DSSP file (Angstrom, degrees, kcal/mol; ACC not computed):
  #  RESIDUE AA STRUCTURE BP1 BP2  ACC     N-H-->O    O-->H-N    N-H-->O    O-->H-N    TCO  KAPPA ALPHA  PHI   PSI    X-CA   Y-CA   Z-CA
    1    1 A M              0   0    0      0, 0.0   112,-2.1     0, 0.0     2,-0.4   0.000 360.0 360.0 360.0 145.3  -18.1  211.3   -8.5
    2    2 A F  E     -A  112   0A   0    110,-0.2     2,-0.3   108,-0.0   110,-0.2  -0.902 360.0-175.9-116.2 145.5  -21.6  212.2   -7.5
    3    3 A R  E     -A  111   0A   0    108,-2.3   108,-2.8    -2,-0.4     2,-0.5  -0.974  20.8-128.5-134.5 154.9  -23.7  215.1   -8.7
    4    4 A T  E     +A  110   0A   0     -2,-0.3     2,-0.3   106,-0.2   106,-0.2  -0.898  27.6 178.1-101.9 133.6  -27.2  216.3   -7.7
    5    5 A I  E     -A  109   0A   0    104,-2.8   104,-2.9    -2,-0.5     2,-0.5  -0.860  27.0-123.3-124.7 163.8  -29.8  216.9  -10.3
    6    6 A I  E     -A  108   0A   0     -2,-0.3     2,-0.5   102,-0.2   102,-0.2  -0.939  19.5-158.5-105.8 125.4  -33.5  218.1  -10.1
    7    7 A R  E     -A  107   0A   0    100,-3.0   100,-2.3    -2,-0.5     2,-0.5  -0.930  12.9-142.2-102.4 126.7  -36.0  215.7  -11.7
    8    8 A W  E     -A  106   0A   0     -2,-0.5     2,-0.5    98,-0.2    98,-0.2  -0.776  16.0-168.4 -94.1 123.4  -39.2  217.5  -12.6
    9    9 A I  E     -A  105   0A   0     96,-2.5    96,-2.9    -2,-0.5     2,-0.3  -0.946  23.0-125.6-115.8 127.6  -42.5  215.5  -12.1
   10   10 A R  E     +A  104   0A   0     -2,-0.5    94,-0.3    94,-0.2     3,-0.1  -0.554  34.5 168.3 -69.0 124.6  -45.8  216.7  -13.5
   11   11 A I  E     +     0   0A   0     92,-3.1     2,-0.3    -2,-0.3    93,-0.2   0.478  60.0   9.8-118.6  -7.9  -48.3  216.9  -10.5
   12   12 A A  E     -A  103   0A   0     91,-1.2    91,-2.6     1,-0.1    -1,-0.3  -0.980  60.4-124.3-166.0 154.8  -51.3  218.7  -12.0
   13   13 A D  S    S-     0   0    0     -2,-0.3     2,-0.3    89,-0.2    -1,-0.1   0.816  94.4  -3.9 -67.8 -34.6  -52.7  220.1  -15.3
   14   14 A S    >   -     0   0    0     88,-0.1     3,-1.6    -3,-0.1    -1,-0.2  -0.993  65.3-113.5-159.0 156.7  -53.0  223.6  -14.0
   15   15 A E  G >  S+     0   0    0     -2,-0.3     3,-1.7     1,-0.3    -1,-0.0   0.622 104.8  82.8 -73.8  -7.7  -52.5  225.7  -10.9
   16   16 A D  G 3  S+     0   0    0      1,-0.3    -1,-0.3     3,-0.0     4,-0.1   0.625  76.5  72.5 -66.4 -12.8  -56.3  226.2  -10.9
   17   17 A E  G <  S+     0   0    0     -3,-1.6    -1,-0.3     1,-0.1    -2,-0.1   0.536  88.2  70.3 -77.8  -5.1  -56.4  222.8   -9.2
   18   18 A F  S <  S-     0   0    0     -3,-1.7    -1,-0.1    -4,-0.1     3,-0.1  -0.900  81.0-140.8-118.2 107.1  -55.1  224.4   -6.1
   19   19 A P    >   -     0   0    0      0, 0.0     3,-1.6     0, 0.0    18,-0.7  -0.335  32.9 -98.7 -66.7 144.9  -57.5  226.8   -4.2
   20   20 A L  B 3  S+c   37   0B   0      1,-0.3    18,-0.2    16,-0.1     3,-0.1  -0.407 104.8   7.9 -65.7 130.2  -55.9  229.9   -2.8
   21   21 A G  T 3  S+     0   0    0     16,-3.2    40,-0.5     1,-0.3     2,-0.3   0.571 106.4 110.4  78.9   9.4  -55.1  229.5    0.9
   22   22 A K    <   -     0   0    0     -3,-1.6    15,-0.6    15,-0.3     2,-0.5  -0.827  67.7-120.5-115.9 154.7  -56.0  225.8    1.1
   23   23 A I  E     -D   36   0B   0     -2,-0.3     2,-0.4    36,-0.2    13,-0.2  -0.814  27.0-171.8 -94.4 132.0  -53.9  222.8    1.6
   24   24 A T  E     -D   35   0B   0     11,-2.6    11,-3.5    -2,-0.5     2,-0.4  -0.978  15.0-139.2-122.9 136.8  -54.0  220.1   -1.2
   25   25 A V  E     +D   34   0B   0     -2,-0.4     2,-0.3     9,-0.2     9,-0.2  -0.816  25.5 171.2 -97.3 134.7  -52.3  216.7   -0.9
   26   26 A R  E     -D   33   0B   0      7,-1.8     7,-3.0    -2,-0.4     2,-0.5  -0.968  25.4-138.3-134.1 153.2  -50.4  215.2   -3.8
   27   27 A Y  E     +D   32   0B   0     -2,-0.3     2,-0.3     5,-0.2     5,-0.2  -0.961  32.1 160.2-111.7 130.8  -48.2  212.1   -4.1
   28   28 A A  E >   -D   31   0B   0      3,-1.7     3,-1.7    -2,-0.5    -2,-0.1  -0.972  62.1  -2.7-148.3 135.1  -45.0  212.4   -6.1
   29   29 A A  T 3  S-     0   0    0     -2,-0.3     3,-0.1     1,-0.3    -1,-0.0   0.844 130.2 -54.1  57.9  35.8  -41.7  210.4   -6.3
   30   30 A G  T 3  S+     0   0    0      1,-0.3     2,-0.3     0, 0.0    -1,-0.3   0.698 116.4 113.5  72.5  21.3  -43.0  208.2   -3.4
   31   31 A R  E <   -D   28   0B   0     -3,-1.7    -3,-1.7    16,-0.0     2,-0.6  -0.889  62.4-136.4-121.8 149.9  -43.7  211.1   -1.1
   32   32 A K  E     -D   27   0B   0     -2,-0.3    15,-2.0    -5,-0.2     2,-0.3  -0.946  35.1-175.0-106.4 123.4  -46.9  212.6    0.3
   33   33 A L  E     -DE  26  46B   0     -7,-3.0    -7,-1.8    -2,-0.6     2,-0.5  -0.816  27.0-135.8-120.5 157.4  -46.8  216.4    0.0
   34   34 A C  E     -DE  25  45B   0     11,-2.9    11,-2.3    -2,-0.3     2,-0.4  -0.962  24.8-167.6-109.3 124.3  -48.8  219.3    1.1
   35   35 A L  E     -DE  24  44B   0    -11,-3.5   -11,-2.6    -2,-0.5     2,-0.4  -0.873   4.5-175.2-111.2 147.6  -49.3  222.0   -1.7
   36   36 A A  E     -DE  23  43B   0      7,-2.3     7,-2.3    -2,-0.4     2,-0.6  -0.981  19.5-145.3-143.5 134.1  -50.6  225.4   -1.1
   37   37 A K  E     +cE  20  42B   0    -18,-0.7   -16,-3.2   -15,-0.6   -15,-0.3  -0.813  31.4 170.0 -95.6 126.9  -51.4  228.2   -3.4
   38   38 A T  E >   - E   0  41B   0      3,-3.6     3,-1.0    -2,-0.6    27,-0.1  -0.648  52.8 -92.0-125.8-179.4  -50.6  231.6   -1.8
   39   39 A Q  T 3  S+     0   0    0      1,-0.2     3,-0.1    -2,-0.2    27,-0.1   0.702 127.6  52.7 -69.2 -19.6  -50.5  235.2   -3.1
   40   40 A E  T 3  S-     0   0    0      1,-0.3     2,-0.3    25,-0.2    -1,-0.2   0.432 123.1 -86.4 -97.0  -0.8  -46.8  234.6   -3.7
   41   41 A G  E <   -E   38   0B   0     -3,-1.0    -3,-3.6     2,-0.0     2,-0.5  -0.882  59.7 -40.0 133.9-163.5  -47.1  231.4   -5.7
   42   42 A L  E     -E   37   0B   0     -2,-0.3     2,-0.3    -5,-0.2    54,-0.2  -0.879  54.0-172.3-106.2 130.6  -47.5  227.7   -5.3
   43   43 A F  E     -E   36   0B   0     -7,-2.3    -7,-2.3    -2,-0.5     2,-0.4  -0.904  13.0-155.0-128.3 154.2  -45.5  225.9   -2.7
   44   44 A A  E     +EF  35  94B   0     50,-0.8    50,-2.0    -2,-0.3     2,-0.3  -0.990  15.5 173.4-129.1 138.9  -44.8  222.2   -1.7
   45   45 A I  E     -EF  34  93B   0    -11,-2.3   -11,-2.9    -2,-0.4    48,-0.2  -0.986  42.3 -89.5-142.1 148.4  -43.8  221.0    1.7
   46   46 A E  E     -E   33   0B   0     46,-3.0   -13,-0.2    -2,-0.3    10,-0.1  -0.247  34.9-130.2 -61.7 149.3  -43.4  217.5    3.1
   47   47 A E  S    S+     0   0    0    -15,-2.0     9,-3.4     9,-0.1    10,-0.6   0.695  82.9  77.6 -79.8 -19.3  -46.6  216.2    4.7
   48   48 A K  B    S-G   55   0C   0    -16,-0.3     7,-0.2     7,-0.2     6,-0.1  -0.786  83.6-121.3 -95.0 130.7  -45.2  215.1    8.0
   49   49 A C     >  -     0   0    0      5,-3.4     4,-2.9    -2,-0.5     5,-0.2  -0.457  15.0-143.8 -63.4 127.6  -44.4  217.5   10.7
   50   50 A P  T  4 S+     0   0    0      0, 0.0    -1,-0.2     0, 0.0    40,-0.0   0.654  95.2  62.7 -70.3 -11.9  -40.7  217.3   11.6
   51   51 A H  T  4 S-     0   0    0      3,-0.1    -2,-0.0     1,-0.1    -3,-0.0   0.956 133.1 -12.8 -75.4 -51.4  -41.5  217.8   15.2
   52   52 A N  T  4 S-     0   0    0      2,-0.1    -1,-0.1    -3,-0.1    -3,-0.1   0.269  89.0-107.4-139.4  16.1  -43.6  214.7   15.8
   53   53 A G     <  +     0   0    0     -4,-2.9     2,-0.1     1,-0.2     3,-0.0   0.569  65.8 150.1  72.1   9.6  -44.5  213.2   12.5
   54   54 A F        -     0   0    0     -5,-0.2    -5,-3.4    -6,-0.1     2,-0.5  -0.364  57.4 -89.3 -74.7 159.6  -48.1  214.3   12.6
   55   55 A S  B >   -G   48   0C   0     -7,-0.2     3,-1.0     1,-0.2    -7,-0.2  -0.558  28.8-166.8 -78.9 118.8  -49.9  215.0    9.3
   56   56 A L  G >  S+     0   0    0     -9,-3.4     3,-2.0    -2,-0.5    -1,-0.2   0.714  83.5  76.3 -69.8 -22.1  -49.6  218.6    8.1
   57   57 A A  G 3  S+     0   0    0    -10,-0.6    -1,-0.2     1,-0.3   -34,-0.1   0.729  90.2  55.8 -59.0 -23.0  -52.3  217.8    5.7
   58   58 A M  G <  S+     0   0    0     -3,-1.0    -1,-0.3     2,-0.1    -2,-0.2   0.443 100.3  78.5 -87.6  -2.6  -54.7  218.0    8.5
   59   59 A G  S <  S-     0   0    0     -3,-2.0     2,-0.3     1,-0.1   -36,-0.2   0.135  72.5-125.0 -87.3-157.1  -53.5  221.5    9.3
   60   60 A W  E     -H   69   0D   0      9,-1.0     9,-3.0   -38,-0.1     2,-0.2  -0.946  21.5 -93.5-150.3 167.9  -54.2  224.9    7.7
   61   61 A C  E     -H   68   0D   0    -40,-0.5     7,-0.2    -2,-0.3   -38,-0.1  -0.574  45.0-111.0 -84.1 151.8  -52.6  227.9    6.2
   62   62 A T    >   -     0   0    0      5,-2.2     3,-1.5    -2,-0.2     5,-0.1  -0.319  33.2-102.4 -72.2 161.6  -51.8  230.9    8.4
   63   63 A E  T 3  S+     0   0    0      1,-0.3    -1,-0.1     2,-0.1    -2,-0.1   0.818 124.8  53.0 -56.3 -34.7  -53.8  234.1    8.0
   64   64 A D  T 3  S-     0   0    0      1,-0.0    -1,-0.3   -26,-0.0    -3,-0.0   0.605 107.2-131.3 -72.5 -16.3  -50.9  235.7    6.1
   65   65 A G  S <  S+     0   0    0     -3,-1.5   -25,-0.2     2,-0.2   -44,-0.1   0.609  79.9 105.7  76.1  12.8  -50.9  232.7    3.8
   66   66 A K  S    S+     0   0    0    -28,-0.1    13,-2.3   -27,-0.1    14,-0.5   0.437  76.0  31.0-106.6   2.0  -47.2  232.2    4.1
   67   67 A A  E     - I   0  78D   0     11,-0.3    -5,-2.2    12,-0.1     2,-0.4  -0.954  67.0-120.5-153.6 166.8  -47.1  229.2    6.4
   68   68 A I  E     -HI  61  77D   0      9,-2.5     9,-2.3    -2,-0.3     2,-0.5  -0.917  21.5-141.6-113.2 140.7  -48.7  226.0    7.4
   69   69 A V  E     -HI  60  76D   0     -9,-3.0    -9,-1.0    -2,-0.4     7,-0.2  -0.873  13.1-133.8-103.6 129.4  -49.9  225.1   11.0
   70   70 A C     >  -     0   0    0      5,-2.9     4,-1.6    -2,-0.5     5,-0.2  -0.693  13.8-144.5 -78.5 128.4  -49.5  221.7   12.4
   71   71 A P  T  4 S+     0   0    0      0, 0.0    -1,-0.1     0, 0.0   -15,-0.1   0.656  89.9  59.0 -73.3 -12.3  -52.8  220.7   14.0
   72   72 A L  T  4 S-     0   0    0      1,-0.1   -16,-0.0   -17,-0.1    -3,-0.0   0.982 129.3  -0.1 -81.5 -54.8  -51.2  218.8   16.9
   73   73 A H  T  4 S-     0   0    0      2,-0.1    -1,-0.1     0, 0.0    -3,-0.0   0.374  95.0-116.5-113.0   2.8  -48.9  221.3   18.6
   74   74 A R     <  +     0   0    0     -4,-1.6     2,-0.2     1,-0.2   -15,-0.0   0.752  52.8 164.3  63.4  30.6  -49.6  224.3   16.5
   75   75 A Y        -     0   0    0     -5,-0.2    -5,-2.9    -6,-0.0     2,-0.4  -0.522  27.5-142.6 -72.2 145.9  -46.1  224.6   15.1
   76   76 A V  E     -I   69   0D   0     -7,-0.2     9,-2.7    -2,-0.2     2,-0.4  -0.936  13.8-166.5-119.9 134.6  -46.0  226.9   12.1
   77   77 A F  E     -IJ  68  84D   0     -9,-2.3    -9,-2.5    -2,-0.4     7,-0.2  -0.977  22.6-121.8-125.2 127.4  -43.7  226.2    9.2
   78   78 A E  E  >  -I   67   0D   0      5,-2.9     4,-2.3    -2,-0.4   -11,-0.3  -0.418  12.7-144.0 -67.8 135.9  -42.9  228.7    6.4
   79   79 A F  T  4 S+     0   0    0    -13,-2.3   -35,-0.2     1,-0.2    -1,-0.1   0.888  98.3  51.2 -61.9 -40.9  -43.8  227.5    2.8
   80   80 A S  T  4 S+     0   0    0    -14,-0.5    -1,-0.2     1,-0.2    13,-0.1   0.827 131.1   9.5 -77.0 -31.1  -40.8  229.2    1.3
   81   81 A T  T  4 S-     0   0    0      2,-0.2    12,-0.2    11,-0.1    -2,-0.2   0.586  85.7-128.8-120.4 -16.1  -38.1  227.8    3.6
   82   82 A G     <  +     0   0    0     -4,-2.3     9,-2.6     1,-0.3    -3,-0.1   0.275  60.1 142.6  79.8 -12.0  -39.7  225.0    5.8
   83   83 A R  B     -K   90   0E   0      7,-0.3    -5,-2.9    -6,-0.1     2,-0.3  -0.280  55.8-114.0 -66.6 147.0  -38.4  226.7    8.9
   84   84 A A  B     -J   77   0D   0      5,-1.9    -7,-0.2    -7,-0.2    -1,-0.1  -0.560  13.1-140.9 -75.7 136.5  -40.4  226.8   12.1
   85   85 A R  S    S+     0   0    0     -9,-2.7     2,-0.3    -2,-0.3    -1,-0.1   0.845  90.6  20.6 -68.6 -32.1  -41.5  230.3   13.2
   86   86 A S  S    S+     0   0    0    -10,-0.4   -10,-0.2     2,-0.1    -1,-0.1  -0.940 119.7  10.9-131.4 157.6  -40.8  229.4   16.8
   87   87 A G  S    S-     0   0    0     -2,-0.3     2,-0.2   -12,-0.1    -3,-0.1  -0.300  95.0 -63.5  73.1-161.9  -38.6  226.6   18.2
   88   88 A T  S    S+     0   0    0     -5,-0.1    -2,-0.1     2,-0.0    -3,-0.1  -0.650  80.5  66.4-118.0 173.8  -36.2  224.7   16.0
   89   89 A G        -     0   0    0     -2,-0.2    -5,-1.9    -5,-0.1     2,-0.3  -0.117  51.9-134.1 102.3 161.1  -36.6  222.3   13.1
   90   90 A A  B     -K   83   0E   0     -7,-0.2     2,-0.3   -13,-0.1    -7,-0.3  -0.986   9.8-128.7-153.9 146.0  -37.7  222.6    9.6
   91   91 A A        -     0   0    0     -9,-2.6     2,-0.3    -2,-0.3   -42,-0.1  -0.673  40.3-103.1 -89.2 149.5  -40.0  220.7    7.2
   92   92 A R        -     0   0    0     -2,-0.3   -46,-3.0   -10,-0.0     2,-0.3  -0.557  37.3-159.3 -76.9 135.6  -38.5  219.8    3.7
   93   93 A V  E     -F   45   0B   0     -2,-0.3   -48,-0.2   -48,-0.2   -13,-0.1  -0.836   1.8-151.8-114.9 155.9  -39.7  222.0    1.0
   94   94 A F  E     -F   44   0B   0    -50,-2.0   -50,-0.8    -2,-0.3    13,-0.1  -0.962  23.4-108.9-128.6 142.2  -39.7  221.2   -2.8
   95   95 A P        -     0   0    0      0, 0.0    11,-3.0     0, 0.0     2,-0.4  -0.400  32.6-162.6 -68.2 145.7  -39.4  223.6   -5.8
   96   96 A V  E     -B  105   0A   0    -54,-0.2     2,-0.4     9,-0.2     9,-0.2  -0.990   5.2-167.9-128.1 138.4  -42.6  224.0   -7.8
   97   97 A E  E     -B  104   0A   0      7,-2.5     7,-2.8    -2,-0.4     2,-0.6  -0.997  12.4-150.5-128.3 129.5  -42.9  225.4  -11.4
   98   98 A V  E     +B  103   0A   0     -2,-0.4     5,-0.2     5,-0.2     2,-0.2  -0.894  29.6 173.3 -98.6 120.3  -46.1  226.4  -13.1
   99   99 A R  E >   -B  102   0A   0      3,-3.4     3,-1.4    -2,-0.6    -2,-0.0  -0.689  48.1 -98.9-121.5 169.3  -45.5  225.9  -16.9
  100  100 A G  T 3  S+     0   0    0      1,-0.2     3,-0.1    -2,-0.2    -1,-0.0   0.757 123.4  46.9 -60.7 -23.8  -47.8  226.1  -19.9
  101  101 A D  T 3  S-     0   0    0      1,-0.2     2,-0.3   -87,-0.0    -1,-0.2   0.256 126.1 -66.9-103.4  10.4  -48.1  222.3  -19.9
  102  102 A G  E <   - B   0  99A   0     -3,-1.4    -3,-3.4   -91,-0.1     2,-0.4  -0.913  62.7 -51.7 144.0-168.2  -48.9  221.8  -16.2
  103  103 A V  E     -AB  12  98A   0    -91,-2.6   -92,-3.1    -2,-0.3   -91,-1.2  -0.926  49.9-163.3-110.2 131.3  -47.5  222.1  -12.7
  104  104 A F  E     -AB  10  97A   0     -7,-2.8    -7,-2.5    -2,-0.4     2,-0.4  -0.931  11.0-149.2-126.1 143.8  -44.2  220.4  -11.9
  105  105 A L  E     -AB   9  96A   0    -96,-2.9   -96,-2.5    -2,-0.4     2,-0.5  -0.906  17.6-136.7-108.4 133.4  -42.5  219.4   -8.6
  106  106 A G  E     -A    8   0A   0    -11,-3.0     2,-0.4    -2,-0.4   -98,-0.2  -0.790  20.9-173.4 -93.6 129.4  -38.7  219.4   -8.5
  107  107 A V  E     -A    7   0A   0   -100,-2.3  -100,-3.0    -2,-0.5     2,-0.2  -0.993  22.0-127.9-123.2 126.4  -37.2  216.3   -6.7
  108  108 A E  E     +A    6   0A   0     -2,-0.4     2,-0.3  -102,-0.2  -102,-0.2  -0.506  30.7 177.7 -73.7 135.6  -33.4  216.1   -6.0
  109  109 A E  E     -A    5   0A   0   -104,-2.9  -104,-2.8    -2,-0.2     2,-0.5  -0.951  22.2-133.8-132.7 157.5  -31.7  213.0   -7.1
  110  110 A H  E     -A    4   0A   0     -2,-0.3     2,-0.4  -106,-0.2  -106,-0.2  -0.936  18.8-164.7-116.4 132.6  -28.0  212.0   -6.9
  111  111 A E  E     -A    3   0A   0   -108,-2.8  -108,-2.3    -2,-0.5     2,-0.4  -0.875   7.6-148.9-115.0 148.3  -26.2  210.5  -10.0
  112  112 A W  E     +A    2   0A   0     -2,-0.4     2,-0.3  -110,-0.2  -110,-0.2  -0.931  36.0 129.6-113.7 138.8  -22.9  208.7  -10.0
  113  113 A G        -     0   0    0   -112,-2.1     2,-0.4    -2,-0.4     3,-0.3  -0.976  50.6-102.7-173.9 171.8  -20.7  208.9  -13.0
  114  114 A L  S    S+     0   0    0     -2,-0.3    -2,-0.0     1,-0.2  -112,-0.0  -0.904  94.0  12.0-107.8 133.6  -17.1  209.5  -14.3
  115  115 A G              0   0    0     -2,-0.4    -1,-0.2     1,-0.1     0, 0.0   0.805 360.0 360.0  79.7  33.2  -16.2  212.7  -15.9
  116  116 A F              0   0    0     -3,-0.3    -1,-0.1  -114,-0.0    -2,-0.1   0.545 360.0 360.0 -68.7 360.0  -19.2  214.9  -15.3
């Protein structure tokens, strides 16, 4: 049997390390991620555009602060869902938790075992 668990990885000491409305790049669990602090919280999205693999880290936040713009073709991906605002496709998003002892990124892992 397999089960999916969330492994939480500490990526920052405080959410103050993330300026409001700006993209910050972090590496965690072998992945390059774009993090953005918005009025609605802190979000993490994969760094590669799912449309053409271009770096979203070179992009910017939308005026409403709810999405990231790919600088190559101007595709816009929602931070909360990863979905493109137009067209098809979605960027992978990761859960983020701000705790008293830091900022943590959730990464799905699969475990195999008997009798879960």
